[in-house]
C-alpha positions as CSV (number, residue, x, y, z in Angstrom):
1,M,-0.2,0.3,0.1
2,Y,2.8,2.5,0.7
3,D,5.6,1.0,-1.6
4,E,5.2,3.7,-3.9
5,Q,5.6,6.7,-1.3
6,L,8.3,4.7,0.4
7,N,10.1,4.3,-2.8
8,S,10.3,8.1,-3.3
9,L,12.5,8.6,0.1
10,T,16.1,9.1,-0.1
11,F,17.5,7.5,2.4
12,D,21.3,7.5,3.7
13,E,23.9,5.0,3.0
14,Y,22.8,3.4,6.5
15,G,19.5,3.0,5.2
16,L,17.9,5.3,7.7
17,I,15.9,8.8,7.1
18,P,15.3,12.0,9.7
19,A,12.1,11.9,11.4
20,I,11.7,15.0,13.3
21,V,8.2,14.9,15.6
22,Q,6.2,17.6,16.3
23,D,2.8,18.4,18.5
24,A,-0.2,18.3,15.6
25,E,-2.0,20.0,18.4
26,T,0.5,22.4,19.9
27,G,3.1,22.6,17.2
28,S,6.0,21.9,19.8
29,I,8.9,19.8,18.5
30,L,9.2,17.2,20.4
31,T,12.0,14.9,19.2
32,H,14.5,14.2,16.7
33,A,15.0,10.7,15.7
34,Y,15.9,8.0,12.9
35,M,13.3,5.5,10.6
36,N,14.7,2.9,8.0
37,K,12.3,1.4,5.9
38,E,10.7,-1.1,8.1
39,S,10.3,1.1,11.3
40,L,8.9,3.7,9.0
41,E,6.3,0.7,7.5
42,K,5.5,-0.1,10.8
43,T,4.6,3.3,11.9
44,L,2.3,3.4,9.1
45,Q,1.0,0.5,9.9
46,T,0.5,0.7,13.8
47,G,-0.6,4.4,13.9
48,E,2.3,4.9,16.2
49,T,5.4,6.3,15.8
50,W,8.5,3.3,15.7
51,F,11.8,4.5,15.0
52,Y,15.7,3.1,14.6
53,S,17.9,2.9,17.5
54,R,21.4,4.0,15.5
55,Q,23.0,3.2,19.8
56,R,21.5,-0.3,20.2
57,Q,21.1,-0.9,16.1
58,K,17.1,-2.3,16.4
59,L,13.7,-1.0,16.3
60,W,12.1,0.3,19.2
61,H,8.6,1.2,19.6
62,K,7.8,4.8,21.4
63,G,6.2,3.9,24.7
64,E,6.7,0.4,24.5
65,E,8.2,0.7,28.2
66,S,7.1,4.0,29.4
67,G,3.4,3.9,28.3
68,N,4.4,7.5,26.7
69,T,3.4,6.8,22.8
70,Q,2.5,8.8,19.9
71,Q,-0.3,8.9,18.1
72,V,0.6,9.4,14.5
73,K,-1.6,12.4,12.8
74,E,0.1,13.2,9.6
75,I,3.8,12.5,7.9
76,T,5.0,14.4,5.4
77,S,8.5,14.7,4.1
78,D,10.8,17.6,2.8
79,C,11.0,19.0,-0.7
80,D,14.4,16.7,-0.9
81,Q,12.2,13.5,0.0
82,D,15.2,12.9,2.6
83,A,13.9,13.7,6.0
84,L,9.9,13.7,7.7
85,L,7.9,15.5,10.0
86,V,5.5,13.4,12.0
87,K,2.7,14.9,14.2
88,V,1.6,13.1,16.4
89,Q,-0.8,13.1,19.3
90,P,1.5,12.3,22.7
91,V,0.4,10.3,25.2
92,G,2.6,11.5,27.5
93,P,6.3,13.3,28.1
94,A,8.4,12.4,24.8
95,C,11.3,13.0,26.5
96,H,13.3,10.0,28.9
97,T,13.3,12.9,31.4
98,G,10.0,13.6,31.8
99,E,10.4,16.8,30.0
100,A,7.3,17.2,27.3
101,S,9.9,17.8,24.8
102,C,13.5,16.2,24.4
103,F,14.3,20.1,23.5
104,H,14.0,21.9,26.9
105,H,17.8,23.3,26.9
106,V,17.3,26.8,26.0
107,L,20.1,28.9,24.5
108,Q,17.8,32.0,23.6
109,N,14.8,32.7,24.0
110,S,14.1,36.5,23.5
111,N,10.4,37.0,23.5
112,A,8.9,33.5,25.4
113,A,5.9,35.2,26.5
114,E,5.0,36.7,23.2
115,Q,5.6,32.4,22.0
116,M,2.9,31.3,24.2
117,T,-0.2,29.5,21.7
118,L,-3.9,28.5,22.7
119,S,-2.6,25.1,22.8
120,E,0.3,26.1,25.4
121,L,-2.0,27.7,27.8
122,A,-4.3,25.2,27.8
123,N,-2.0,22.8,28.9
124,L,-1.0,24.8,31.6
125,I,-4.5,24.8,32.8
126,K,-4.9,21.1,32.7
127,K,-1.1,21.1,34.5
128,R,-2.9,23.5,37.2
129,R,-5.9,21.0,37.4
130,A,-3.9,18.2,38.0
131,E,-1.5,19.6,40.6
132,T,-3.8,22.1,42.7
133,E,-0.7,24.7,43.0
134,E,-1.5,26.8,46.0
135,G,-1.8,30.7,44.9
136,S,-2.8,29.6,41.8
137,Y,-6.1,31.4,40.2
138,T,-6.4,28.9,38.1
139,T,-6.4,25.9,40.9
140,Y,-8.9,28.6,42.7
141,L,-11.5,28.4,39.7
142,F,-11.7,24.6,39.6
143,S,-11.9,24.7,43.1
144,E,-15.1,26.8,42.9
145,G,-16.1,24.3,40.4
146,I,-18.5,25.3,37.2
147,D,-20.7,27.8,38.5
148,K,-18.0,30.3,39.2
149,I,-16.6,29.4,35.9
150,L,-19.2,29.7,33.5
151,K,-20.3,33.6,35.9
152,K,-16.3,34.8,34.8
153,V,-16.9,33.4,31.4
154,G,-20.2,35.7,30.8
155,E,-18.2,38.7,32.3
156,E,-15.7,38.9,30.4
157,T,-18.3,38.3,27.8
158,S,-19.6,41.2,28.7
159,E,-16.1,43.1,29.3
160,V,-16.1,42.4,25.2
161,I,-18.7,43.4,24.4
162,I,-18.2,47.1,26.4
163,G,-14.6,47.4,24.8
164,A,-15.9,46.9,21.4
165,K,-18.9,49.7,22.2
166,N,-15.8,51.9,23.7
167,N,-13.9,51.3,20.4
168,S,-11.1,50.2,22.1
169,R,-8.9,48.3,20.2
170,D,-6.3,48.1,23.5
171,E,-9.2,47.3,25.8
172,M,-10.6,44.9,23.5
173,V,-7.4,42.7,23.8
174,W,-7.4,42.9,27.1
175,E,-10.8,41.4,27.8
176,I,-10.1,39.0,25.2
177,A,-7.1,37.3,26.4
178,D,-9.6,37.2,29.8
179,L,-12.3,35.8,27.9
180,S,-10.5,33.1,25.9
181,Y,-8.5,32.0,29.3
182,H,-11.6,31.8,31.0
183,T,-13.0,29.8,28.0
184,L,-10.1,27.3,28.3
185,V,-10.8,26.6,31.8
186,L,-14.0,25.6,31.1
187,M,-13.5,23.9,28.2
188,E,-11.1,21.9,30.2
189,L,-13.3,21.0,33.0
190,M,-15.4,20.2,30.3
191,D,-13.0,18.0,28.9
192,V,-13.1,19.8,25.1
193,S,-10.1,20.2,23.3
194,I,-8.5,22.8,21.3
195,S,-8.3,20.1,18.2
196,E,-12.1,19.3,18.5
197,I,-13.1,23.0,18.3
198,R,-10.4,23.1,15.5
199,E,-12.0,19.6,13.9
200,E,-15.4,21.3,13.9
201,L,-14.3,24.4,12.4
202,A,-12.5,22.4,9.7
203,K,-15.9,20.1,9.1
204,R,-17.9,23.6,9.0
205,H,-15.9,24.9,6.4
206,S,-15.3,21.5,4.2
207,E,-19.3,21.3,4.3
208,K,-19.8,25.1,2.8
209,E,-17.1,24.1,0.2
210,G,-19.0,21.3,-0.9
211,S,-22.4,23.1,-0.8
212,Q,-21.1,26.0,-2.8
213,H,-19.2,23.3,-5.3
214,A,-22.8,21.1,-5.4
């Protein structure tokens, strides 16, 4: 089934091809590993990542011991067909150290705050809920429950409307940020993920496009 695609790839003299693994939801780079033809075939067949260990010279199934598997969402190759980008949904941390990503040693980061995505904020909210950090506003909201969270979502929605009526761009940015945060808290409480919202929007777009071409 995959022979044509595999034959178009360029493996190195050792029969390997580099694979960059990326979180499909957050966009974070999780790890860099290598695949050979057999491990790539197993990845395609099982829907979970398999790699080739150059040190042990054997195939290894990510998470076979730790349980931290990676469910494959998409695999693409680069323009030269000699590197792979593997987008996954990780089940647990990618790094053997327990870090979410193998790339956690910061050499330079001049705009860390600007780089936070909604998915990363959602993950932080999930962490605050699980660890119940003392003094955390997020933990406080979860301890208060759904009525408090819904009250805050309602209040922030009203503030966004007021900001728009005031024609204040700065006020709008501030209030939309507040609304986004509290909405993410509500989503975590209700077990609704950003990927589900993205999929629903994509489905609506697809249905709209389909109806226009009907």
